[in-house]
N, C-alpha and C positions, 0 to 999 in steps of 0.2 A: 504494500500500500504506500502510495506517495504521500509524504507528509507535506502539508502546506504551512509555511512559516511566514509570519508578518514580523519583519525585522525593523526596529526603530533605533536610529542613531539620534539620541535625544540630547546631544551636545548643542547648545545654542549657536555655535559656530561650526558649520559642517565642513570646513576646509580640511583637505587631506592631511595637513600637518598636525591636526589634533589626534591625540592618542585614541580617543573614542572612535574616530573614523577608522583608524588602523584596526582596532578591535572589531568593529562592524564588518570591515572588509574580510578579516580572518574568519569570522563566524559565517558570513555569506558564502565565501569560497568553499569552506568545508561542507556546509549544508548542501550546496549545489553538487559537489563531488559525489555525495551519497544519494543523489537523485531527488532531493527535496525541491519543491517549488517555493521560491523565495520572493516575497514582495518587500522591497526595501524602501524606507522613507527616511529622509533626513529632516527632522523636525525643525532644525534651525533655518531651513529654507522657507518656512511658512511664516508669513507676516499676518498676525491676527491681533486684534485689540484685546486688552484685558476685559473680562466680564465684570460688570459693575453691579448688576442686580440679580437677585435670585430668579426673577421672571425670565431672564435670558436663557436659563436652562430649559425652559418649556418650549422654546422656538427652535426650528431646525438650524443647523450651522451653515456656514458659507459653503457653496457648491464645490469649492476647490478641495474640500475635505472628503468628497464622495469616494475617490479612489482609495484613500486610507481607510475609510469606514468599510468599504466593500472588502478590502484585503483583510481587515481585522475580523469582520463577520465570517469570512470564508476560511480563515486560518484554523489549523489544528493547534498551533502553538504561536505565542507572541514572545519575542525577546526584545527587551529595551535596554540600551546601553547609555549611561549618562555619567557625568562627573558630579561629585558632591560639591555644591556651592553654598556657602553659609549654612552648612548643616542640612541641606536638602536638595531636592530636584531644582535645577535652574528655572527661573520664573518663566522664560519663554516656552520651555517644554511643558511646564505645568499649564500654561495658557492653552497650548494645543490640546492637552488632555481634557481641559474644561470644555473647550469647543466641541471635541469629539462626544462628550457626554450629553450635549444638548439634544433636546427632542426625544429623550428616553432611549438613547442608544445603548447604554450599559444596563440600565434598570428601567422597568416600567412600574409606575405607581399603580396600586390597585384603584379601581374607579371609585370605591368608597373612601379611599384615603386611609384606610386602616389596614393593619397587618404588614407583613414583610413584602417589599417590592419584588417583582419578578426579575430574577437574575438572567440576563440575556446572553451571557458569555459562558454558560455551562458547557462542559465537554471540551474546553480549551485549557491547555496548560500555559504557564508563563514563567519566564526567567527574567530577573532584573539583575543587570551587571552594573555595578557602581565603582567608579574610580575616585581616588582621593590622594592628596599629598601626605596625609598623616598615615601612620601604620594602621592597617585594617583591624588588627587586634584591639588597638586603642579605641577605634570607632565602635567596635562591638562591645568591649568590656567597660570602658569608661563612659561612653555616651549611650550605650544600650542600643545602638543602631536605630534610634527612635524614628528618624525620618524614613528610613527604608521600611521599617515595620509599619509605619503609617501608610505609606504608599501601597505596600502589599495588601494590607487589610482594608484601608479606606478607599481603594479604587479597584484593585484586582480581585481580591477574594469576595468582597461584597457584590461584585458584578457576576460572580459565578466561576471565575477562573480557578482551576485546581488540577494538580497541585501548582502552587506558586513557589518557585525556588529563587535563591539569589546567590550571587558571587560578589565578593568584596575584594577589590584590588587596591591595596594601599601602597604608599611610597612610589607612586608612578614615575616620579622624576629622579629616582635614585640611581639607576644604572641601565645601560642597554641590555645587559644580561637578564636583569629582573623583568624588563619589558618583554623580552623574548619568551621568558617563561609564562608570562601572562598571555601573550599571543597564542602560545602553544595550548594553554588551558582553554582558551576561548575556541580555538580550532576544534578541540575535542568536544566541546559542548555543541558546536555547529554540526559535527559529524553525527551526533546523537539527536540533533534537533531538540535539545532540551536546555 
């Protein structure tokens, strides 16, 4: 069975010099080598305004998001690669996710407004790959990986994705050898489409 992967480079600057771009390339190449169908999106290329009102979530998003929404809807697996900025997902990437969520894309509220909303991403797995300057162990142990856990639960799991896994790569600026080990680890994830 061919796995369909929606791959998101969620660095706000999609230029090839960014390490997140290199990680996204490595994942994509490995997934394609194993026969997966990969739909790749560089979220930093999308120019969208911040949402200011809760009512905005009730309306459909800009039509330019249709290819991304279609790919995510069709995917068996979603992988998102992003840098940790000020302890969380960069604002531009978060804005894209908020626009994706518009019009009940991830969740449908019950007509009566009571009870748990319908999870529209059931049957899909997800992986979040986060890069950072600090040691990954410090982010997990000292800071509790709070922003990563929030993204996993507050967007992915609540929408029905499962399992939702993550990979944390710290000290990304430390050495070329360390970066090569990270690229190798991401290639392995791409081969497994996980």
